[in-house]
Structures are given as structure tokens and as C-alpha cells.
N, C-alpha and C positions, 0 to 999 in steps of 0.2 A: 910531396905530402904536406898538408896543413895540419899543424898540431898546436892546440891551445888548451889551457886549463885555468879554472877559476874556482876559488872556494865558494860554496853555495850552501844556503840553508842555515838554520840556527846552530848546527853542530859542525859547520865549516867542512863540508864534504868536498873533496877535490872532484870537480866535474870536468871531464875531458871531452874535447872535440877533435875528431880525426876526420880530415877532409881530403878530397882529391882536387888538385889544382886545375886539371883539365875538365873533368865532368862536373865539378862543383858539387858533387854529392858529399854527404857527411853523415857521421853517426855521432850521437851524444852518449857518453858513458856516465851513468850515475848522476842524474840531475837532482841534487839534494834540495833544490828550491831556487828562489830568485830567478824565476823563469824569464823575466824581462831581460836580465843581464845575459842569459844564455842566448836568447833570441838576438840580442845586440851583437854578440860575438859571431853568430851565424851570418847576420846581415852584413857585418863588416867585411866579410870575404865573399859575399854573394853565394852563400852555401845553401843547398836544399837538403833538408834533413831526411835521410833515408830510413833511419831506425833509431829507437831509444834502447840502449843496451844497459841492463842492470847486472852488476857483478853478483849481487845478492839482494834479498828482499827487505833488509832492515830499514826501518822507516826513514832514517836520516839520509839514505841513499836513493830513495824513491819519491821524496816529497815534491819533486817537480814533474813527475810522470804525467799527472792529469793535465796540468796547465800546458805542458809542452806538446802533449798529444792533441789537445784541443786547438792549439795555435797552428800546428803543422800537419796534423793528420798522420804523423809517423807511427808505425807499429811499435809496440813494446815487446822486447824479447828477453827471456830469462830462462834459466835452467829448469827443467820439468820438476825437480824436487822443491823448487821455490814457488811454484804457481799458486798453491793454496795460501802460502804465507804472504804472498804479495798483496792480496786483498784483505788480509786480516791483521794489519799493523796498527789499527786505531787504538786498541787497548794498550799496547806497549807504549805508543806515543803519549797517551794520556797519563800513563804512570810516570813519565818523565816531565809531564806538564808542558809539553811542546805542541803548539798548533800544527795540525797536520791535515793535508788534503788527501784522502784515500786515493790509492792508485787504481786505475781501471784494470781489468784482467789482462793478462798477457795475450798477445796476438800470435806469438810463435815461440819456439824453443831455441836454446843455446846448448849444444851438447859437445862433448869431447871430440876433437878431430874436425869439427865444423870450421869453415872459414867464412867470415862475413866480409863481403867485398864492398869497397867504396871506390868506384872507378878502378884504377889499377892497384890500389892499396888493399891488402888483405889483413884481416885481424883473425888470427888463429885462436880458437877457443880451447882453453885448458881447464879441465874440471879440477878445482882446487878446494875441496871441502875441508871442513874443520871448524872454521868460524861460523859457518852455516852449512846445511846439508848440500845445497846446490851452488855453493860459491864457485865462481869462474874467474879466470884471468884472461887477458887478451894480449897475445904476442903479435907485434907487427911483423908481417912476413918479410924476411930478408933484411931486417933491421934489428939491432940490439936494444929493443924497447919492449917493456911489458907493463900493462896496467893490472894491478893485482887486487883491487878492492881492499878489504880489510884482512887479507891473509898475512901480509908482511908489511912492517913499517921499518923506518930507520931505527935499528937497534932494538926492535920489539916485534911483537906479533899480535894478531887479533885476539880479542877476548874469546874464551871458550866456556863461559858460565851461562850460556843461553841454552834453552831446550834445543836438542838436535845438534849441538856443538860437541867437538871432541878435540882435546889437546893433542892426543897421540895422532889422530887423523890429520890435524893441521900441520904438525911437524912433518909427517910423512908427505903431505902435499907439497910443502915447501922444498923438502929435500929431493923428491922425485920429479916434480914438475918445474920448479923455479930455479933451484941451484944448478940444475942440468943445462940451463940456458947460457951459462958461461959467465966468468967473472966480470967481463966488460958490459954485460947487459944492464941497461938502465931500468930501474924499478920506479914506477909511478904509483904510489899507494893511495888509498881512499882518504887518508888524512895525513897532514904533515908534509915534510919536504921529500923530494925524490932521493933515491940512493942508488947504489949499484950492487950487483950480486956479490962481487968479490969482497966488498966491505962488510956485507952482512954475514957472509960465510966465515969471515975472520973475527968479527967483533960482536955480532949479535949474541947476547948471552943465552938465548933460547935455542941456539943452534950449535952450541959447543958440545963436545963429546960427553962431558960430565953432567950436562944439564938439559941438553936438547931433547932427550927422549924421556925425561922424567915425568912424574905425575904433576898434579896441580893444574891450575888454570893459566892460560896465556893471559897476558895483561897488556894494556895499552893506555895511553893517556886519554883515550876517547871513551865517552860513556857507552855508546852502543857499539 
């Protein structure tokens, strides 16, 4: 398996590339921008882009959708609950004063239980709502690796003060879908450094017994 990531866009979104060494197929997860740098990473390993996968529709994670699709022809896939949001991020981006190229509509869906294949590598789709209604994570089949978008960060969680977000739902998603992957599972978030499930189970303040299920909004150092 080929695995790379780079911070992209004005809000430094972790964009992930998962490729297959034999077929040279690849997917790009959350192209936040800087399309030329993403294309460089693909060319570096002679990878052909099979699909653009969005963990959710917030503008900082989809800023490179249009440019990447234009350059490669790859389809855009997202959870059905995010389809309408995907093409309506202009207003939110303008509120933050951030230049933004609108995303084209989604070409297909990502749903719980689905596996996106890249050669012999499988990415299992986990529906992990809470930060957004159709948030998804991608577990690499047979490997202790998961890409979680803005659901879980090192010692923090995604914001839940957006329309359609829910703190209780996000905590439930993390507990039921992510913590169950095992303490050694590597977590690759939408912003910031990687972590592991065991570390978050033990030290993440939002996941402790006395605070993990409480009220209020999840917080992160990331604006969106």
C-alpha cells in the first residue's frame, strides 16, 4: 500500500492519498486545496486517481474537489446526507473570508458498510456523524489505520456548533465506531498530528466517564 498525506488549503487540512503498488490506482481523501501539490504526489508514484473521497462537506475539506476533478476526471464520493451541503458551502466560506472554489456535485455515495477498493487495498466506510450529519471515516481493511475527518483529534474532537451537528451523536460515533477498532489503531485526523485509539481512550478529555457524554459543544483548535 502507498500512503501519503499533506496539509492543504488555507486551513491546513490533512489530505490523504491511499494507493496500490501493483495497480497504481489511488484515492484522495479530503483535498482541501493546493491541487498542484496533490497532483505532484500522485505523479511521484505514477498513480492514477480512481476517486475523490470527502469525509464531510465543510468547505475546508472540499476546496480542491473542483480542480482535482477537472485535472483527473475522478468522481467525487460523499455520504448522501452531505450531498446538498457539498454544493452550498460558498456562504460559509465567505463568512470566514476564505477564497473558495465551489465543489461540483457528488458523483456517488459513501455509506456504512461499503468498501472502496484501490487495487487490493480496501477502505471500509464507517458512518461517524456528529461533527456533520453525513460524516464518514475510512478504515484500511486488515490494517490498524483509520482516517477520521474532523470526528476525532489528538486530545480533542470536532466542533458541534454547526447546523446539523450534535455533541452527543459525535461522542456516540467515536465510542461505537472508532474506539471499537482497538487501542493500537492509528488515527489520521482532518487536522493536526496522528494519534492512536488507546491514547485517546485514556487521555482525551471528551471521552472520559465524567465528561465524555456531557452537554456543550465539542471543541478543536480548527475554525471549521
